[in-house]
C-alpha positions as CSV (number, residue, x, y, z in Angstrom):
1,X,-8.3,15.4,9.1
2,X,-10.7,13.6,6.9
3,X,-8.9,11.0,4.8
4,X,-10.0,12.9,1.3
5,X,-8.3,16.3,2.9
6,X,-4.9,14.2,4.0
7,X,-4.4,13.5,0.5
8,X,-5.3,16.9,-0.5
9,X,-4.2,19.7,1.4
10,X,-1.0,20.8,0.6
11,X,0.7,20.8,3.9
12,X,-0.4,16.5,4.7
13,X,0.6,16.0,1.2
14,X,4.2,17.7,1.4
15,X,4.9,15.4,4.7
16,X,3.7,12.7,3.4
17,X,7.2,10.9,3.3
18,X,8.2,11.9,6.3
19,X,4.8,10.7,8.2
20,X,5.2,7.5,6.7
21,X,8.8,6.7,8.1
22,X,7.8,8.2,11.7
23,X,4.8,6.1,11.6
24,X,5.2,3.0,9.7
25,X,8.3,0.2,11.4
26,X,10.6,-0.5,8.4
27,X,8.8,1.7,5.9
28,X,11.8,1.4,3.4
29,X,12.9,-1.7,3.7
30,X,9.2,-2.7,3.4
31,X,8.9,-1.2,-0.5
32,X,12.3,-3.3,-0.9
33,X,11.0,-6.5,0.4
34,X,7.5,-5.7,-1.7
35,X,10.1,-5.3,-4.9
36,X,12.0,-9.0,-4.4
37,X,9.0,-10.8,-3.9
38,X,8.0,-9.6,-7.0
39,X,11.0,-9.8,-8.8
40,X,11.1,-13.1,-7.9
41,X,8.9,-13.9,-10.4
42,X,9.8,-11.2,-13.0
43,X,13.7,-10.7,-12.5
44,X,13.9,-8.7,-16.1
45,X,11.3,-7.1,-18.2
46,X,8.2,-6.5,-16.8
47,X,4.8,-4.6,-17.0
48,X,3.6,-4.1,-13.2
49,X,1.0,-2.5,-11.4
50,X,1.2,-0.2,-8.8
51,X,-2.5,1.1,-7.2
52,X,-2.2,3.2,-4.4
53,X,1.0,4.6,-6.1
54,X,0.3,8.6,-5.1
55,X,3.8,9.9,-3.2
56,X,6.4,7.9,-5.7
57,X,7.8,6.4,-3.4
58,X,7.8,2.8,-4.1
59,X,7.9,3.7,-7.6
60,X,11.2,5.1,-7.1
61,X,12.3,1.8,-5.4
62,X,11.1,-0.7,-7.9
63,X,12.0,2.0,-10.9
64,X,16.0,1.8,-9.4
65,X,16.2,-1.6,-8.6
66,X,14.2,-2.9,-11.7
67,X,15.6,-1.0,-14.8
68,X,13.6,-3.1,-17.2
69,X,10.2,-2.8,-14.8
70,X,7.6,-0.7,-17.0
71,X,5.5,1.0,-14.1
72,X,1.6,1.9,-14.1
73,X,0.8,4.0,-10.4
74,X,-2.8,4.1,-9.8
75,X,-4.5,7.1,-7.6
76,X,-7.7,9.3,-6.7
77,X,-5.5,12.0,-5.7
78,X,-4.4,14.5,-8.4
79,X,-2.3,16.2,-4.9
80,X,-0.7,12.9,-4.6
81,X,0.6,11.6,-8.3
82,X,2.2,15.4,-8.4
83,X,4.0,14.3,-5.3
84,X,5.0,10.9,-7.3
85,X,6.1,12.7,-10.6
86,X,8.7,15.4,-7.7
87,X,9.7,12.2,-6.3
88,X,10.3,9.8,-9.5
89,X,12.1,13.3,-11.5
90,X,14.4,11.4,-13.9
91,X,13.0,8.6,-13.5
92,X,8.7,9.6,-14.1
93,X,9.3,8.5,-18.2
94,X,9.8,4.7,-16.4
95,X,6.2,5.0,-14.8
96,X,2.9,6.4,-16.7
97,X,0.6,7.8,-13.4
98,X,-3.4,7.6,-14.1
99,X,-5.8,9.8,-11.3
100,X,-8.1,7.3,-10.1
101,X,-9.3,3.7,-8.6
102,X,-8.4,0.0,-10.0
103,X,-11.4,0.7,-12.8
104,X,-9.3,3.2,-14.4
105,X,-6.1,1.1,-14.8
106,X,-5.5,-0.9,-18.1
107,X,-6.4,-4.2,-18.5
108,X,-3.2,-5.6,-18.6
109,X,-2.6,-8.4,-18.5
110,X,0.7,-7.3,-16.3
111,X,3.4,-8.9,-14.8
112,X,2.5,-8.3,-11.0
113,X,1.3,-5.8,-8.9
114,X,1.7,-4.3,-5.4
115,X,-0.9,-2.3,-3.2
116,X,1.2,-0.4,-0.2
117,X,-0.8,1.1,2.9
118,X,-4.0,1.4,0.7
119,X,-6.3,-1.5,0.8
120,X,-7.1,-0.4,4.5
121,X,-9.2,2.6,3.8
122,X,-11.6,0.3,1.9
123,X,-14.3,-1.1,3.1
124,X,-14.8,-5.0,3.1
125,X,-17.1,-5.1,-0.1
126,X,-15.0,-2.5,-1.8
127,X,-12.3,-4.1,-1.0
128,X,-13.0,-7.1,-2.3
129,X,-13.9,-6.0,-6.0
130,X,-10.9,-4.0,-6.0
131,X,-8.8,-7.4,-4.7
132,X,-11.1,-9.3,-7.6
133,X,-10.3,-6.0,-10.4
134,X,-6.8,-6.3,-9.2
135,X,-6.2,-10.1,-9.9
136,X,-7.7,-10.1,-13.5
137,X,-5.3,-8.0,-14.8
138,X,-2.8,-9.9,-14.1
139,X,-1.4,-12.7,-16.0
140,X,-1.9,-16.6,-14.3
141,X,0.8,-17.3,-12.0
142,X,1.8,-13.5,-11.3
143,X,2.6,-12.0,-8.3
144,X,0.7,-9.6,-6.1
145,X,2.0,-8.0,-2.7
146,X,-0.2,-6.0,-0.4
147,X,0.2,-4.3,3.1
148,X,-1.5,-2.4,5.3
149,X,-3.6,-1.8,8.9
150,X,-4.4,-5.4,9.4
151,X,-5.9,-5.8,13.3
152,X,-9.2,-6.8,15.0
153,X,-12.1,-4.6,16.4
154,X,-11.5,-5.7,19.7
155,X,-8.9,-5.3,22.9
156,X,-6.7,-6.7,21.4
157,X,-6.7,-4.8,18.3
158,X,-6.9,-1.6,21.1
159,X,-3.7,-3.2,22.7
160,X,-1.9,-3.1,19.3
161,X,-2.8,0.4,17.9
162,X,-1.8,1.7,20.9
163,X,1.9,0.5,20.6
164,X,1.7,1.7,16.8
165,X,1.3,4.8,18.8
166,X,3.9,4.5,21.4
167,X,5.9,3.8,18.3
168,X,5.2,7.0,16.7
169,X,6.1,8.7,19.4
170,X,9.7,7.1,19.6
171,X,10.2,8.3,16.3
172,X,9.1,12.0,16.8
173,X,5.5,12.2,16.6
174,X,3.6,14.9,18.8
175,X,2.9,12.8,22.0
176,X,-0.8,14.5,21.7
177,X,-1.5,13.8,18.3
178,X,-0.1,9.6,18.8
179,X,-2.4,9.5,21.6
180,X,-5.6,10.3,19.7
181,X,-4.5,8.2,17.1
182,X,-5.7,4.4,18.6
183,X,-9.6,5.7,18.7
184,X,-9.3,7.4,15.6
185,X,-7.9,4.1,13.6
186,X,-10.5,1.8,15.8
187,X,-13.4,3.6,14.9
188,X,-12.7,5.0,11.6
189,X,-10.6,3.0,9.6
190,X,-12.4,-0.2,8.1
191,X,-9.6,-2.6,8.7
192,X,-10.0,-6.2,8.8
193,X,-8.8,-8.9,11.6
194,X,-5.7,-10.7,9.6
195,X,-7.6,-13.7,9.2
196,X,-9.9,-12.1,7.4
197,X,-7.1,-9.9,5.1
198,X,-6.1,-13.2,4.6
199,X,-9.1,-15.0,3.4
200,X,-10.2,-12.2,1.4
201,X,-7.4,-12.6,-0.9
202,X,-8.3,-16.4,-1.4
203,X,-11.9,-15.2,-1.6
204,X,-11.0,-12.8,-4.3
205,X,-8.9,-15.7,-6.8
206,X,-5.3,-15.4,-5.2
207,X,-3.5,-18.7,-4.0
208,X,-0.7,-19.2,-2.2
209,X,-1.0,-16.7,0.6
210,X,2.1,-15.8,2.0
211,X,2.7,-13.4,5.4
212,X,6.1,-11.5,4.4
213,X,5.6,-8.2,6.8
214,X,4.4,-8.1,10.8
215,X,5.1,-5.3,12.3
216,X,2.7,-3.9,15.5
217,X,-0.7,-3.2,13.9
218,X,0.4,-3.7,9.8
219,X,1.2,-7.0,8.1
220,X,2.1,-7.5,4.0
221,X,1.0,-10.9,2.1
222,X,2.3,-11.9,-1.2
223,X,-0.3,-14.3,-3.2
224,X,-0.4,-15.4,-7.0
225,X,-2.8,-14.9,-9.5
């Protein structure tokens, strides 16, 4: 299934949350950790940008844990934003949802930003441009949290992809479907190695880049604008 279909097909959209929980180790805790890292800098009232917010899962975690935060969620998929509205329920009044990419987001400045399970879809040059646009919208010293697939395009990277697929099977993903994941991700996902990802954050102007999450092919960093 192509990326555009994945985030517009009704069945795929409906199954997004369950799919993420089965495939991403510590999925729920990843969102909680992201919230805590942002809250270190902005524990009270704050404007928080969430890029790739379709589905609304991290928006809900952020809104429940930080009642004074004002959230702006941006996502290119209208269908995923509809899912976010459903996920948020009565919390929707705390979040403004915008269809589009980072270029659609308000200029801010924001007190913090998060981008979970999104940047691995962007080729390097577009990812760098996106990171620079995120940083440009942040107040000086504001935190940015990012987590996504990060693996080298090598035999070692493929071994980690195979381990990722085995984890998915352990969590109930169909074995035949999981068997196709390593090759599909290696061939079609424009992932970078962890070293390349860290270097890109610095090239985009972020400092104090620190790893906070590592799970098979996933990595997560916190950095400062």
